[in-house]
C-alpha positions in Angstrom: -8.5 7.5 9.6 -6.6 8.0 6.3 -3.4 10.2 5.5 -6.1 12.9 4.6 -7.8 13.1 8.2 -8.2 15.8 10.2 -6.2 15.8 13.3 -7.3 12.7 15.5 -9.4 13.3 18.5 -8.1 12.0 22.0 -10.2 8.9 21.6 -8.1 7.9 18.4 -4.9 9.5 20.2 -3.2 5.9 20.2 -3.5 5.6 16.5 -0.8 8.4 16.3 1.4 6.1 17.8 1.2 7.9 21.3 3.7 10.9 20.9 1.4 13.2 22.5 -0.3 11.4 25.2 -0.6 11.9 28.8 2.2 10.7 31.2 -0.6 8.3 32.6 -1.1 5.7 30.2 -4.6 3.7 30.8 -4.2 0.0 30.5 -6.5 -0.1 27.2 -4.4 2.4 25.6 -1.1 1.0 26.8 -2.0 -2.7 25.2 -3.4 -1.2 22.3 0.2 0.5 21.6 1.9 -2.6 22.4 -0.1 -4.4 19.3 -0.5 -1.3 17.3 2.2 -2.4 14.5 1.5 -6.2 14.7 -2.5 -5.1 14.1 -1.3 -2.8 10.9 0.4 -5.5 9.2 -2.5 -7.8 9.6 -4.8 -5.4 8.6 -2.3 -4.0 5.6 -1.8 -7.9 4.2 -5.3 -8.7 4.2 -6.3 -5.2 2.2 -3.0 -4.1 0.4 -4.0 -0.5 1.1 -2.4 1.3 4.3 -5.2 3.8 4.2 -7.8 1.4 4.4 -5.5 -0.4 7.2 -5.1 2.9 9.4 -9.2 2.8 9.4 -9.3 -0.3 10.3 -7.1 0.3 13.3 -9.3 3.3 14.0 -12.2 0.9 14.0 -10.7 -1.5 16.2 -9.4 1.3 18.6 -13.0 2.2 19.2 -14.2 -1.2 20.1 -11.3 -2.1 22.3 -11.9 1.2 24.1 -14.9 -0.5 25.2 -14.0 -3.9 26.3 -13.9 -4.7 30.2 -10.2 -5.8 30.1 -11.1 -7.9 32.9 -12.7 -10.5 30.7 -9.8 -10.6 28.1 -7.9 -13.8 28.5 -5.0 -12.8 25.9 -4.9 -9.4 24.6 -3.0 -10.0 21.7 -5.5 -12.4 20.4 -8.3 -10.4 21.1 -7.0 -7.4 19.3 -5.8 -9.4 16.5 -9.5 -10.7 16.4 -11.4 -7.6 16.1 -8.8 -6.0 13.5 -9.4 -9.2 11.3 -13.3 -8.8 11.5 -13.1 -5.3 10.8 -10.5 -6.0 8.0 -13.2 -8.5 6.6 -16.1 -6.2 6.4 -13.8 -3.9 4.5 -12.1 -6.4 2.1 -15.5 -7.0 1.0 -16.2 -3.6 0.4 -12.9 -2.9 -1.3 -13.4 -5.8 -3.8 -16.5 -4.3 -5.0 -14.7 -1.0 -5.2 -11.7 -2.5 -7.3 -14.1 -3.7 -9.9 -14.7 -0.2 -11.1 -11.0 0.7 -10.7 -9.5 2.6 -14.0 -6.2 0.3 -14.8 -4.4 -2.5 -13.0 -5.0 -2.1 -9.0 -1.6 -2.4 -7.3 -1.1 -2.7 -3.6 0.2 0.6 -2.0 3.8 0.5 -1.5 5.3 1.4 2.1 8.8 2.4 2.6 10.3 -0.2 5.1 13.2 -0.2 7.1 16.2 -2.3 6.0 15.9 -4.8 8.9 12.2 -5.9 7.5 14.0 -7.8 4.9 16.0 -10.0 7.6 13.0 -11.5 8.2 12.6 -13.3 4.9 8.8 -14.8 6.0 7.7 -11.1 6.8 9.4 -9.7 3.9 8.0 -12.1 1.3 4.7 -11.7 2.7 4.0 -7.9 2.4 6.1 -7.9 -1.1 4.1 -6.3 -4.1 4.5 -9.9 -5.8 2.6 -11.6 -2.9 0.2 -9.3 -2.2 -1.0 -9.8 -5.6 -1.0 -13.3 -5.2 -3.2 -12.6 -1.9 -5.6 -10.5 -4.3 -6.6 -14.0 -6.1 -8.1 -15.6 -2.8 -11.5 -14.9 -1.5 -11.7 -12.6 1.6 -12.0 -15.5 4.5 -9.3 -17.7 2.6 -7.0 -14.7 2.8 -7.6 -13.8 6.5 -7.0 -17.5 7.4 -3.7 -17.4 5.2 -2.2 -14.4 6.9 -3.2 -15.1 10.4 -1.9 -19.0 9.8 1.0 -18.6 7.4 2.5 -15.4 8.5 1.3 -14.9 12.2 1.2 -18.3 13.1 -1.9 -18.2 14.9 -3.3 -21.6 15.9 -6.5 -22.6 14.7 -9.0 -22.4 17.4 -7.8 -18.3 17.4 -8.1 -17.9 13.7 -11.8 -19.8 13.9 -12.8 -17.1 16.1 -11.4 -14.4 14.4 -13.5 -15.5 10.9 -16.3 -17.0 12.4 -15.6 -20.3 11.4 -15.1 -23.7 13.3 -11.3 -24.9 13.9 -12.3 -27.8 11.4 -13.5 -25.5 8.6 -10.4 -23.3 9.3 -7.9 -26.1 8.5 -10.0 -27.0 5.1 -9.7 -23.2 4.3 -6.1 -23.0 5.2 -5.2 -26.2 3.2 -7.2 -24.9 0.3 -5.2 -21.4 0.4 -2.0 -22.7 0.9 -2.6 -24.8 -2.5 -4.0 -21.6 -4.1 -1.0 -19.4 -3.1 1.7 -22.0 -3.8 0.3 -22.7 -7.6 0.8 -19.0 -8.2 3.7 -17.4 -5.9 7.2 -16.8 -7.3 9.2 -20.0 -7.3 12.8 -18.4 -7.4 14.4 -17.8 -4.1 15.8 -14.6 -4.9 18.4 -12.8 -2.6 17.8 -9.3 -1.8 21.3 -8.9 -3.7 20.3 -10.4 -6.7 17.3 -7.9 -6.8 19.6 -5.1 -6.3 21.9 -6.3 -9.1 18.9 -6.2 -11.4 17.5 -2.8 -10.3 21.3 -1.2 -10.8 21.5 -2.7 -14.2 17.5 -1.5 -15.0 18.5 2.1 -13.4 21.7 2.1 -15.6 19.6 1.3 -18.8 16.9 3.7 -18.2 19.0 6.5 -17.3 21.4 6.0 -20.4 18.2 5.3 -22.7 20.8 2.3 -23.7 17.8 -0.1 -25.3 19.8 -2.8 -25.9 21.2 -2.7 -21.9 17.4 -2.6 -21.1 16.4 -5.6 -23.2 19.0 -7.8 -21.6 17.7 -7.5 -18.0 14.1 -8.1 -19.0 12.8 -11.7 -19.2 11.3 -12.1 -22.7 7.9 -12.8 -21.3 8.3 -9.6 -18.8 4.8 -8.1 -17.5 4.4 -4.5 -16.9 1.4 -3.5 -14.5 1.1 0.2 -14.0 -1.2 2.0 -11.4 -2.4 5.2 -12.1 -6.0 4.8 -10.8 -7.3 7.1 -13.6 -5.4 10.3 -12.2 -1.8 9.8 -13.8 -1.2 8.4 -17.3 -0.7 4.6 -17.1 -1.2 1.3 -19.3 -4.9 0.7 -18.8 -3.8 -3.0 -19.4 -0.8 -5.5 -18.5 1.9 -4.7 -21.1 3.8 -7.9 -22.1 7.0 -8.8 -23.6 10.5 -7.4 -23.4 10.0 -5.3 -26.5 6.7 -3.6 -25.6 7.6 -2.9 -21.9 11.2 -1.7 -23.2 9.2 0.9 -25.5 7.2 1.8 -22.7 9.8 2.3 -20.3 12.0 4.3 -23.0 9.3 6.9 -22.7 10.4 7.9 -19.1 11.2 11.7 -18.9 14.9 12.1 -18.9 14.2 14.9 -16.2 13.3 11.8 -13.8 15.6 11.0 -11.2 15.7 7.2 -9.9 16.4 6.5 -6.1 16.9 3.0 -4.5 14.8 2.5 -2.0 13.5 -0.3 0.5 9.9 -0.8 -0.5 7.8 -3.5 1.1 10.7 -5.6 2.5 12.6 -5.6 -0.8 14.7 -3.3 -3.0 12.8 -1.0 -5.5 13.2 2.6 -7.3 11.4 5.9 -6.6 11.1 8.1 -9.5 11.2 11.6 -8.9 10.1 14.4 -10.9 11.5 17.9 -9.9 12.0 16.2 -6.5 8.5 15.1 -5.7 7.7 11.2 -6.1 6.0 10.3 -9.2 6.3 6.7 -9.2 7.4 3.7 -7.2 8.7 0.8 -9.2 9.1 -3.0 -7.6 10.0 -6.0 -9.4 9.9 -9.7 -9.5 13.1 -11.7 -10.5 13.5 -14.9 -12.0 16.6 -16.6 -13.3 18.4 -13.3 -12.8 16.0 -11.5 -15.2 13.4 -9.1 -14.4 9.9 -11.0 -14.9 7.7 -8.4 -13.4 7.8 -4.7 -13.0 4.9 -3.0 -11.0 4.9 0.8 -11.0 2.5 2.8 -9.0 2.1 6.3 -10.1 -1.7 6.7 -8.3 -0.9 9.9 -5.7 -3.1 8.5 -3.1 -1.0 5.6 -3.0 2.1 7.5 -2.7 1.4 9.5 0.7 3.2 7.0 2.9 6.4 7.1 1.0 8.2 9.8 2.5 8.7 8.2 5.7 9.4 4.6 7.0 6.4 2.5 8.3 6.9 -0.1 10.5 5.9 -3.6 9.7 6.3 -6.6 12.2 5.1 -10.4 13.3 
């Protein structure tokens, strides 16, 4: 169920958070709602798309509604298993879709509550930089990594979810950990450091001070801009402080930059005439901005007006 779906039917009612349910909640609905935020987070980390994660939750609910609860020993594990299987199916479809995507593809940003940053591992796992690393994994590797490293499921549970033996899952987990370790950001950066870098970046952009902007950008900084073929954006990565500064210098002076918490980390929302135009997240190394991620595709900005709950 995407953000543009029609009003859900009663069957899909729990996907709306249960705000308009009858006073008596059946056990299946109660269990689904109890784990809904967890299931969304699992699907989102596997897919990098909130809209697709919501579709997976719709499919999970429909399958869960037909289960005989008397046969379910662990409802949380069972629901995670359904969600993982549905997300894997969709992930393989998304891979084919991304091959024809116009320009760089970036994950759909989520406006998150400040307390997400307090769970460092969760915040790291939903960061733009990490989601881009996860994009380089094969679908089963991504599922195994997310379920093991982020949600701490045991190998037997993961094996049931991905349709592999526990021994195979251990091998996949080992391979995925090595792959991610080689590509993930190595510096441990505090939220305060990120905020300071973003504040300096914001002042430089707002004042048009090119030297101040160059001072905060790493020499080999990379800018990825996702316009999805709908909004104007560079069709290839922009590399180097001079090149990135030149692109950022074209930001219209009527734009306003608003600090926000996005995917568990400090970020900036760019508004034009009060409407969200771009969401900017960053990667920091040695006190400088080493990566800039600018999402402009309007289809990916529909969830930025309200907080999305992510949890483990």
